[in-house]
N, C-alpha and C positions, 0 to 999 in steps of 0.2 A: 505493500500499501504506499503510496505517496502523496505528495500535495500539489496544488494548483497554485500559480501564482496570485489569483485571487485570494486565497488561504492566508497567504503566507503576507500579502500587503494587510488584511485585517488585523492578522496577531502580532505583526511588527508595528501598529497603526500609523502608518506612513501613506504616502501617495506618490505614483511613479513620476520620477521626473525623465527618466529615459525606458518607454513601457517595453515590456516585453513581447516578441512576435513569435509566428506560427513556430519556429526552428528553434527559439531558446528552451532549454532545460530547464527543470526548477532543480537548485540545489541540493546537493548530499553533503554536510560538514559545514566546518566555519572556520575560520581566521582570521585572526586581528593582525598580522604581521604577515606581509605579502610575500616573506621568502618562505613561509611554510603552508601558501597557498598550493593544493594540490588540484587536481582538474573536477571541476562539476562542484567548486566549493563557491559557499559565500565568502565576503570579502565584507568583513565592516571597518569602515574609514573612522578610526578613532584619532581625536587630536589629542596627542599625550605631551608629557612634560619636552619628551625628546624632540618629537618628528609628529607632523599631519599627515596621518592616513590618507586624506584626500591626495597627498602627493604620489599618492601608490597605487592609484588604480589603475593606470595603465600597466602597471609592471604585474598588478594582479590577473587584469586579462590575458597579459603575456601567460601565466604561468596556469592558464586554464579556468580561470574563477569561472562562473557558470552567473554572478551577479554581486553588488554591492550594496551595503547602506550607507547612506551618508549623511549628515547634517546640513551641509552649508554648499546650496547649490551654487553658489560663483567658484567652487572650488572643484567641482565636477568638470573634467573635459568632456566636450562635446563627443573626441570619437571615442569615448569610453569602450564602444563596443563590446555593449553586455547590458541587463537592466540595471538599472540606477534605484533603489526607493530612498526616498527623501523623507529623514523621518525628524523627531527633533531630539530624542535623546537615544543616541545610540544604543546604551545600558540598557535602556526600559523595551528598547526594541528585539534586543538579543534575549532578553528574558521571556517576552512575549512570544517569541518563536520559539525560544526552550519548552515552553509550557504545552505547543501546541504539536509541537513533534513527536514526544515519544506517544502520540494517538496513534500515526503512521507505523509505529512499530510492533507489531503483536509477538507476545509472548516473552518481552525485553523484562529482564530484574534488575535494577538498580540498585546496587550497593554504596551505599555511604560511608564514608572515613574521617573521622575528626579525631580529635587529642591535642594534645598539649606539644608531644612530641613524636615525629616517627611517622607523621600522615601519609607523606609522598611516597615514601619508602615501602610503608605498610599496603599502597595502591598497589605498587610494583608487585608487591607478594601476593595479594590477594589475585592481581589479573592472572599471575605466573600459575599460581592454584587453582583458579580455576576453568582458563584460556589456555593453559598451556599445552604439552603435548598431549593428544587425546583428549584435550579438555574440549570446553564449548566453545563458540562464537564469541568475541567479546572485544571491548573496545577499552581502553585507561589514559587518561590524559598525557601527553607526552611529558608537562611541565607542572610546577606547582601551581595549578589553575583552581583554585579553591576561594576565591574572594567573587565579589557580585558580576565583574565579567566573565570569570574565567568557568565559573559554574555552570551558566549558561552554555558557554563557545563546549564543553563536555559534555551536554546534553545533546547539543546540537552534531556531535563528533559519531554519536550513535547510528550503527550503519543499519540498511533494511537487513534483516537476516542475522542480526546478534541477540546472542541469550541473555548477555551478563554488557552492564555497564558497572565499570568500577567509578567513582564521582567522590574527589576530595572535598570535602567541606570545611572552609575555616572561618574564622571571626576573629574581630580585636575590640570589640566592644557589644554587650546585650543586646539581644534579639538576633543577631546576625546569622547563627544559625538556622535559628526558623525559618527566618527569610528566604536563605538558601534553598531548603527541603523544600520549601514551595515550588520553588523551581525544579530539584533534582528527583523531587517525589520517589525516597529511596522505599526499597522493598525489605531489605537487611542493611542493620547498620552495625558498624566498629568502633568503638570508643579504646583508642592507643593505650592512653593514660591521662591524668589529671597531675599536672604540677605548675611549677610557679612559672607562667609566662601570663605574659596581656595584662598583668596586676595594675598596669597604670590605668587600663582601661573598666578595670571591674571590681578591683580594689581588694579581690581576699582570693584564697585556696576555695572556699565555698562557694562564692560566686561562681568562679571557671567552674567548676565540676557540676554547678547548677545549666550555664550554657555549654557545655559539651551534652550534656544528659537529654537535653532539649531534642536533639537526634532522633530519639526514640519515641518521642512523643507523639507523630504520626506514623507509623509503621502499622503494616495494617494485622490483622491477627494471625494470618498464616504468616508470617514473618519472623527473624530474628535477630534478635539485637546480643552483641558479644563483646563483653568489654574484660578485665583484668579483674581477678578476686586480688581480695587482700586491699582493698584501698575505700576504707570506711567512708571516708569523703564524698567517694564515687555511689558509694552503696547509696548513702542516707538521699542525693541528689536524683538520682534512678527511682528510687521510693516516691520521692516526692512528687516528680516529673507524672512516671505511670509509661505503662506500655499495654497495647493489648496484644504484642507478639512475646514470642516466646523471648526469655532473658536467660544466656548463658554466661557464667563467668568462668575464665581460663585461669588455671594458676598450678603451682607446687604446692598448694596449702591445702589442709583438710576443708577448708570451706569451696573449695573449687567446685563448679558443677562439671566441669571437664577437668581431669586432672593431666598433667605434663611432669615430665620425669627425663633426668637425665641430661639437663640443659647443659650443654658445652659451647663455649664461644671461644674464636682463635682468628688471629688475624688474617686468617683466609677464610674463613667460613662457620656457619653456626648449626649445631643442631640439637635437637630433641626427640623423643619418644611421646607418641600418642596416638589411643585406641590399639598398642601394640605393634604398630610401626613405628620405624626411623626414620624420618622428615629431616635433609640438610638442605640448607640455602647456600649459596656461594657467595655469602655478604658478612662482613665480620661481626663480633659481638653477640654477646649471648642475648640484648635488648632483640637483636634480630631473630632469635629462635622465638621469643617471645612473642613478638608481633604476628609470625606466617603462623604461630599455635594458633591467635585466633583468627586466622585465613582460614585455617584449616577446615574448622568449626563451621565458615561460612560456604565452603566450596561443597562440603558435604550435606548444607541443608539444599543447594543447591541438584544434588542427585548426582555427585560424583561419588566415588569410591579410591580409598585411602593410596592404589597402587598409581593411580589417574594423577590423583593430588601430588603426590611426594615426587614424581617424573614431572610434575610441571614448574615444583618449587626448585627442583635441583636447577633448574635453566631458568631461575630469576635474577632479575637483572637490577643493578641498582640505580640512582637517582644522580646525576649531576652535582658536584659539591657537597654527596651528604657520605662521608665516609671514604670517599671516593681516590684510590690508591694512584699515584701518578708516581713513574720510575725519573727522575732528572739526569741525564746521560755524563754524569761527572765520576772522576776516576779517584775512590770508589762510589758510585751512584747515591744520589739524595734519594729517600723515598717522600714522597709526602703523602701523608693523607688529606686530603682536603674536605673539610666539613665546613667550611665557609659560609653558605648560606643562611644558617640562621643557628641563633643559640638562645639558652635560656639554661638554669641550673641542671634539670635533668638532663638535658642532652649533651651539656659538656663536662657530668661526670661518665657518660655512655662513653665520649669519644677518649676521654684521659685511661678509661677502663682498655678500649682497645689500643692505645700509645704502651699503654705499659706493657702489654702483652706483647708486642708486635718486636720482632727481631732487629736486630740494627748491628750494623759495620762500626759505628761510631758512634754518636749521641742517639739520647730518644731526649728531643726538646716539644714541648708544648709551646704553643703561640698564642695566647690566648686574646682574643678582642671581646670588647665590652658589649655587654646582655644590656639591650636595650626594651622599655617598656615596662622598667620592673617597678616604675614609681615609687614610693617611700621606703621600698623594702629591698631597693636596690642596693644600696651600701652595705647591708648584714652578708645579702645573697653574695655579693662579689667576694666580701672578705670569706666566704666559706667556702665557695669554690674556689678560691687561691688557696687557701691553706690547704683544702682536700688536694689538688692537684700536687703541694709539695708534701703532701705524705706518701705519696706513690713512688719516691725513689727514681723518680727521673733525674736525668744528667743537669736540665735547664728548664726553667718555668719564666717565660719572659709574657708580658703583658703589653697589650696595646689599645691607648684608649685614656680618657682622664678617670673613669669609674676605676677599673682594674689598679690605674694609678693612684687613686685617694685611698684605694683598699691596702695598700700597701704592696703593686706591684713592682716588679723589676721588668723596667722595658723602655715602652716610647707612649709617652703621654698624650702629643701628640699624634694626629690620623694622617698626616698629608704625605704625598708622593717622598720626603725627604726621609719621614719615618718608617716607611715599607724600605726604602733603600738600605738605611743603618740594619734594620733586623734581615734581611737578606744576608748583609755583608758579615753577620755571624752566623750563617748557617753553613757548614763544611761540608765537602763529600764524605759520604759513608752515615749521615746521619739521616736520622729517621723521626722526620715532622710531624705532630697536628699543627694546621691552622684552623681554629675555630673564633667564629664571630657573630653577634649579629646581621642581617641583611646591611644595615645602612652602616658599618665598619667598611664593607666592599675590602674583605682580606685575602680576597681569591687574586687581588693585585700583586702581592707577594708572592704568591706560585706564579703569576706570570711572568715576575722580575726573574724568578731562579730558573726558567726556563728559558726566556731571553739572554740572559746572561750563560746558561749551558751552551747555547747555541752558537754564542758570538766567543765561547772558547774562554770565558772570562774565571769560571771554577768558583773560588769564594768570592 
C-alpha cells in the first residue's frame, strides 16, 4: 500500500509550489541532508545554523529525490525538476507525514528505545537481533535521530514490506518523550537505564525516571516493555505511569523477571547467557551485554528463536563515536577509543571500564571532556567521575574544559583548538586513549588531529 500526492499535501499541511505530474512517483523515505538522499526519497529543506537546505534542492534531485519540502518559495529553484511542497513549518510537516505513513505499512511493529545511556547502540543491537542473519526485514536509524526532526525522519524511512522499525526516542525537557511517541507510536519499548543526565532540564533523577517511563504509557495490550531490574527509581516511575503492555525486568538479580548470567565484557566483545543460550556481541564492555539482553526479550516477542537472535547479535555493528576503536598508524600504533559523541556520569564510568581493561603497548590515558546539562549537581558529579577515573590505576587522566578543571582536573581549562593541540602533543606512540565528553565539547577534534599528524608523519 502506498500514498498519493493529495494525501501527502494534506498530511504535511502544505500547497504545491511545483505540482506533481503524471510521471512523478510518490516518495519512500526521507532525508534532511542532501548527501544522504537515495533515489525515491523526500528531501526536507531545513534552514539550519550552518546551512540552508533550499540551496541543496538541485543536489537532492540529482541524487534521485522524488520531491522536496520547502518553507521559502523564493529560495526554491525554478528548475528543481521535481514536485516541491511549500509548508510553513518543516518540522511540523514531517511530523504530519510520519503520522500518516505507518498506515501504509501493514504488519509493521515499532520498537521505541530510550534511556539515559546507550540508546543509539541499543538501537543497533535491537536491529541486529531482530533483523540480522535469518531475521525479519526492518529499518533502524543510521544516526542518533531521536529528536523532533529525527523521529519523524526515522518513521518515514520505514519501507513497505518492513516488519520491524527501531526508533530512538530522546529528550532533554519534560514531555518530549510523550510527544515523540505520538509520532512513532511504539508497540514495544526498551528503557536502557536511568542515570544523571539532562538534570539541568529535569531537575532530579526521579524526574528523569518519570520522563523515561512515559515511553510505556501508550503501548498496546499485546506489546512489551523491557527495562533493567534493580533500579528502584525506575520501578517507582513505571508504577506511576502504568502500562497495558507486558512488563519485563531483565538482570542478574533475584528480582529480575528474566535472568541473565555469566556477563563478560572485554575490549573486543561482550557476552552473556540467557534462556540457556550464550549470546555474544562484537562490541566492548559489559554494559553492551546488558543492553543486548534487553533486545533479546523484544526479539523473542517478535517471534524469533534464540539461534536466529544469537546469529544476528553476532553481526551487530557499533555507532560512530560510541566506544569506536581506531588505530592511528604511528610506530607503535596509538589506539583511540572514540566515545566523544556525548557523556554523563554513567556513560563515563562505562567508557573508563573499557579503557581499564584494554591492552596497551604504552600508557592507558583517559581524556575526559566536561559533562554538560547537569545543572547544580554538575560540580559534585564532575568531582565524583574524576575521583573514580583516578582510582582505576590508569597511567594518566587528563581533563578538558572548565567544569573538570574546577573539580581539580589536570589538563586544559580552555576548549579551543590550541587546547586540543596541546593534548595531542602529550599522546605518544603505543598509547591507548579514551576520548570522551559531551557533544558540545567536540572532542572528536582530538582524534582528527591525531589522525592528521600521523598522516603527515609528525608522530607525537
